[in-house]
C-alpha positions, 0 to 999 in steps of 0.5 A, a space after each residue: 782879171 781875165 786870163 786873156 787880159 793878163 796874157 796881153 799885159 804879160 806879152 806887152 811887158 816881157 815880149 817886145 814887138 820885134 821879138 814877136 815878129 821874129 817868132 811869127 816869121 819863124 813860124 811861117 817859114 818853119 820846115 822839117 829838117 832832116 826828117 826830124 818830125 819830133 823836133 819840128 813838132 816841138 818847135 811848132 808848138 812852142 811858136 804856136 803858143 807865142 804867136 796865137 793869132 797866126 794859128 787860130 782857129 784850129 783849121 789854120 793851125 793844122 794847115 800851118 803844121 802841114 805846110 812845114 812837112 816834107 812833100 811826101 808826108 804832107 800829101 799823106 797827112 793832107 789826104 787823111 783830112 785831120 780834124 785837129 792838130 793832134 790828128 795831124 801830128 799823130 799821122 805825121 809821126 806814124 809816117 
């Protein structure tokens, strides 16, 4: 059985649609709190794993990550034009 099919079956069995919608809503509204980039990045990655259709392709994932950053960090990370999420995270942590 292919991994994608197995993943869909597991999600359907163990993760009700209401819970997925709650996580998607949280991901969409996720913001950095108290300049804690580490906690923001960790939660973003957790939600991105559980809600893959919201962060595909990679450019959408990068944009979603940047959207939750504080305004002063957001501008600098955006201007660096990160090609992938790792570059965006590295830049955000550096700032």
